[in-house]
N, C-alpha and C positions, 0 to 999 in steps of 0.2 A: 381830190382828198376827201374822205369823209368827215364832215364838219360836226364836232361835238360842242354845243353850247352850254357852257356851265354858268348860270345866273346866281352869284352871290360867291365872293371871294373871302369870306370869313375864316374864322380859324379851324372850322371843321372841314374846310375845303383844301387844306395844306397837302394831306397825303393823298387825296383823291386826285387832285391835278399832277402831283409828282408821279403817281402811277401811270395816269394816262399819257403824259409826256415821255416817259421811259418806254411806253408801247407804240409811241405815234409813228415813228419810222417803219417799224415792223408791220403795224396794223393800218398804215396809210391814214393818219388821222391828223386832223387840223383842230386844235383846241382853241375855242374863243371863249375868253374869260371876260365875263360882264359884271360890273359892279358900280354902284353909285360912286364910289372912289376909284377914279382911274388909276391914281398911285397905288392903291392897294392891289388892283388887278394887275398892274404892270409888275408889281413885286412878286405876284405869285408865278409870272411866267418863267421866271429864273433865266431870262434872256434865251428860252429856247426857240429855236427857227420855227418850230411847229406850233408856236403859241402866239396867241394874239390878244392883246388887252383892249377892252372897250369899255368907255364910260356908259352905263346903261341904267336908265331910270324906268322901273317897269310900269310906272303910272304913266309914262309917255307911251300911248297906245300905239303910235305909229312906229316908233322906233322899235318897241318890243315886238310887234308882230313883223316887221322887216327882219329883225334878227332870227326868230324863230321860224320864219320861211327859209332862210338860208342854211338852218341846220338839218343835220341828218337824224339827230337825236337830241333832246334837251334834258340836262339835269338841273334841277332847281334846289339850291341850298339857300332859298330864302326862309325867313320865319314861316311857320306853318300856315298861318292865316292869309299869306300872300301868294300861296301855290295855285290857287283857284284860277285867276286870270289868266296865268301862264297855261294851266291846264286846258281852259277853254280854247286858247289860241292852238293849242297841239291838236285838240279835235279839228277845229277849223282848217288847219293846214296839214292834217294828216301825219303827225309826228309822234314818235314813240316818247315817252317821258319817265324819269326817275326821280324819287324823292326819298328822303330818310325819314319824313314824317308821318304821323298818324294818319290813317285815311279819315277825313272829315266827311260828314253828311254830304256836303257840297260835291266833295269829290266822288263819292259813292255815287250820287246821281248821274254822274256822267258815264257810268258803266256801261249802258245799253248802248249809247253812241259809240264808246270806245271799241266795243266789239262789233259794232255793225261796221266800222271803218278798219277793222282787224288790226288795232292798235293794242299795244302793251303799256299801261300805266303802272310801273312797279313802285309801290309805296312801302314805308316801314321797312327799310332795307339799309338800316345803319346799325347802331349799336343795340340800344333797347327803346323804341322797338328795332328788331332787325336780326343780329347775331342771335339775340335771345329765341327769335321765332325759328331760326334755321336749326341751331343746335338742339333745341328741344323737339322738333319734328323729326329730326334725324333718328333720335333715340325711340320716340314714341313709334315711328313708323316701322323701325326694326323690332320692337316689341310685339306690335299688331301682326307684322308678318310671321313672326314665330307661333302665333295662336295665342299671345298673352293677353291678359284683361288688365288694364290700368286700374290702380287702386289710389294711387297718389301722385301728384305732380306738384312740386315747389319750386320756384324759381327766383333768385336773388341777383341783383347787379347793384354795383356802386363805383363810382368815380372818386377815386382817392389819391393821396399823395404817395408817392414811392417811399419804401423803407427808408433809404438813404437821405430823403428831404424831409422826413416826419421830425419836425423839431419843435413842435408846440404841444401844449398839454391836451389839447383836443384831438390830437392825432388826425387832423383834417385841414385841407386847405381847398380853396375855391379852384376847381379844374374846369369848370365849366361856367354856365349862366348863374351867378349869385343869386338872382332874385328867384330863380326856381328852387333854389336849397331853402330859403327863407319862407317860401310858400308852401313847402312840401307838406302834403297830408291834408290841405285845406280844400273846402268845397263839398263836404260830405262825409259820412263815415266810410272807414275801410271796410270793404265786404269780402268774404271768403267762405270756403268750407272746410271744415275738419271732421273727419270720421263721420261723414253724412250729415253733419249739423251745420246750419248757416250760422256764420259768427260775424258780428258787426263792432267796430271799435269806433267811438267818437273821437273827434280830432283832440279833444283835451285829455284823452287817456292813451293817444296813439303810441307816443315815445315812452311809455311805460311798459308796454307789451312787446318785447324783443325775443327773437330765436338766436341762438348761438350757433355759430359756423366755424368749422376749422379748415384751414388750407395748408396744406403740406408745405413748408418751407416759408410760410408767411404768418402764421400763428392764428389767433383766434379773432373772429368778427362777430358782429351782431347784425341781425336783419329786422326792421320794422315793416308793417303791412303797407303795401301801395294801396290805393284809394278803390280800385274796383278789379278784383281778381275774377269774378264771376264771367266777365265776357269771353274769357279764354276758353270756356267750356266748349262753345261752339267751334271758335277759331281752331283749337287743337283737336277737335273730334273727342272731348272728354266728357260727354254729358252724363256719364254715368259714374264718374269718378267720385271717390268718397272724400278726398282731400284736394284741395286746389287753392294754393296760396302763392302770391307774388309779392316779392318785397325789395326794399332798398338796404344795401349793405353799408356799415359804418364800422369804425372800429370799435371794440367794447368800451362803453362808458360814454360815448358820444350822444347817444339818444336820452340818457338820463340827465346829462349836461343841458341839451337842447330844451328839455322839458322845462328847465327854469324860465326860458324866454316865452314859451307857450302860456305857463301859469301867471307871469306877469302881465302878459298881454301885448308883448313887443312884436310878436309876428303878425298882428292885425293890419289888413290892408284896405278896410273898408271906410277910414274916415282921415282927415287931415289934422295934423296937430298945429295949435296956434303958435306963432312965433318960432316955428321951426327953423326959419333962416338964422336966427341968432341965439338958438338954444344951444347950451354946451352939453356934452356927453353926460355930464353929471346930472343936469336938470333934465334930460331925457329920462334916465333911469328912475329919478326922483319923482317924475311925472305919475308913475305907477304905483307910488309907495304912500301909504298914509301920512297925512301932516303929523308933525311933532314938533314942539317948540324946544324939544332937548336932545332928541336922538339924532345921530347922523343917518345919512343915506346908507351908509355901509351897514349900521346897525339895524336899519329899518329892513333892509334886503335880506339879511341874514334871519331875522324874524319872521318876514313874509314867507320866506322859502324854507325855514326850519332847517338851516344849515349851520354848524358849527365853524368856529374861526379857523380850526385845523382841518376841515373838510376838504377835499380836493375839489369838490365843486366850487369852493371858495377860492381857491387858488385858480381855477379856470376863468372865473369873472374877473379876477383881478388882472389877469394876464392881458385881458381884452382893453384894459385902460378905460373902463366903462365910467370910472368915477372922476374922471379928469374934467376939472372945471374950466380949462384953458382951451381945450378942443371945441370947435363949434360945428355943428351940423351944417349949417350953410345951404340949407335946401328949402325953398320955398313951399308952404302947403304941402309937407311930405307926410306920409302916413307912417304909423309905427315901423312897419316892415321896411318900408324904403329906408328909414334913419337906421335901423338894425342892420340892413344890408351894407350901409355905408362904414358903420363901425366895424363890422365883421371884416370888411374888404381891406381896412388898416392892417389888420393882423393875419388875413388869412389869404393874402394874394401870393401867388408863387414867386419866388426869388428868381433871378436870372438864371442860376444853374440848377434850380429845382426840376424834378421830374415827376410826373404823374403815374397812376397806376388803375387800370380796371379789373375789377374782380367780378367773375360770373360764377354762379354755383347753382345748379339743378339738381333736383332729387326726384327720381322716378321710382314709385314703388308699384309692382305688378304681381299678378298670379299666373302661373303657367303650370299646367299638369298637376294642380292641386298644391303646388308649393309656392309659398310668398317669396318674392325676390326684390331686392332694391339695387338700383344703379346710381352713383353719385358722380356728377360731371362737374369738373372744375377747371376754370380758366383765368389765368392771370397775364395781363399784358402791360409792360412797361414802356413809357415814353422814352424817346430818344434826347429831346431837349424841348425848348418852349414853343417851336414850330411844328414838329413832328411828334405830338403828343400821343400819349395812349388814346387819348379820347378822339384825336383827328384821326388816327389809324383806324380805330374800331368803328368810328361813323363813317368816314370817308371811303375807305378801301372796298367795302361791300357794294357802296354806290357805283363806283368806277368799275368793279368787276360785273355788276349786274348791266351796266349800260353797255360794256363791250360784249357780254354774252347776248344781249338783245341784236344788237348791231351785226354779230356774227351769225344770227339765225339759231343760236343754241337754246335761247328762251323763246317758245312759240305761242303758248297759250295767250290769247288776248283777253283784255279786260282789265279793270281797275282791281288790283291784287296786292297782296302781301306774300313775303317768300316763304311759303310753306309746302310748296310742290316739290317733289325731289329734283326735276328738271333744272329748278333754281338753286336749291340749297346745297346740292351734293358738290357740283364743281366749284361753288364759291368757297364753302367751308374746306374743301381739300387746298385750294390754292391761298386761303388765309393762313394755313399752317407755315406757308413759306415765310410770312411776315410775323410769324411769333404769336398767332393766335390760335393756341391749341388747347384742345379740350382733353383732360385726362379722365378717363372713365373707369370706375371702381366698382366692381360687383360685391355685394353683400348681403346678409341676411335682412329681410324686410322689418324694420322696427315700427313704423308708424308713429303712433303716439302713445305706445304701451312701453314705458321703459323696462317693465318687468321681463319682456322678452329678451332683453340683453343678458339677463342671468338665468333664463330658463324657468322663471316662474310663471305659471298660467294664472 
C-alpha cells in the first residue's frame, strides 16, 4: 500500500484525514497519523483499518527520519516554523511533501535541491493561502486567455461564526487561532495599490479604514486591509494592475469595536504586565486608563474612547465582562495581548452546537476590446459541527486532494511551489465543489473606485 504520513493531528487535520480514509481502499492507501499526542492521533483514525496512529515527536531526529523514510508522501500539518526540518528530510529521502503554510525563505532555499531530485513540495494549499490562490488564478487565467487586461484585483477572506450561531453583539467567535486574531495587522503598515497609487495604513488606523461587501443570502460584511498585498503582484502576474488589495472579512461594526482595544493598548504583545497572575479583569482595563480619585473605570473608559453610555460600542465592552473585579487573569508575565486573548476566549469560544462559516470574496476588474468589465466571485462554506468545521474543510481538503493528485502523477511540475498552475487548481477546485466549496461568479460593469460610474456621470 502507498503510505501517506500526516504529521500533526490538530483541528485542521480532521477533514483532511476523513477524506483520505474514505479514498484509502479505492486508492490503496495506508494513512499514518503522527502527533505528539498519541490519544489525539488515535481519535482521528476513527478506527479505520487503513489508518495507523503513532506518537511522533519531530524533535526526535531518528524517529522522524524513520517515519519519513517509510512514507510515499509526507503531509505536514505542523505550525509553519516547524516544517523546515521535515522538508530537509524529504529532500534527503526523496519524498514529495505538502503543507498548507506560506513558503518561508528557508523552504524557498530548498527549491534547487527539490527540482534536482524531481520532487514536488506543494505549499500554500489550504484556505488562505490556498483556495484564494486557486480561485483567483482560475479567473485571472481565463481573462488573460481571452486577451483581457487586468485593472483591479481585490480579495477578501474571513473565518466567522455561522448565522444560526451568531448570538453576541460582536457577531464574532473564535473559529481558529485566537492569538492570530488578537495580533492581526501588527508588524508594519498595510500596503496596497488603489488606482495606480501606493497606499499605506499604519496599525493604529487600520481598523477604521474598511470596505463594505455584500454576499447574497448572508448580508453585509466589511473588510480591513491585510499587511502586504503588494507581494501578490508577481505571484499572480499582476505587475501592471492599477488596484491590488487583500483584506480580512468581518461582520459590519466589528472593526470599529476592535479599534477600541487598539487605541487603549490592549493588543500590544511587546511587554509583560506586572502582577498579571493576580490581576483582575477590571484591573487590567484600568491599567490603560488615567488615575482618578473619583471616576470609576467605566467612566474613564467612556471618556478615553469618546463613547456615550447608550452607544452600542459600550454595550459590546460590557458584554465581555471586562469590568469584573472577581475574574482573575491567572497568567504569569503575560503581555496585554495575551490577557486580552484570555478575556475574549471567555466570551467568544464556540459552544458545543455552534457552527462556523468561511466567506471569500474576489473582485476582478479588466478591460477587453476597449470595454471595462468586472467579475465578482463569492464563496460561503458552512461547518458541519465542531470536528468538521468550515475551517477544517477549507484548510484540509485541498491539502488532501493535492497529495492524492501528486501520488497519482496528475501534478508533475517539480519544485517548491504554490497552487497557481492550472494542472493544480483546475481539478482541485472542481472536486471542492462536491464538498460545498463553490464560487459563484457574477459579471457586471466595471466600477473601480469611481462611484459616479454607477449612475452614468463622467
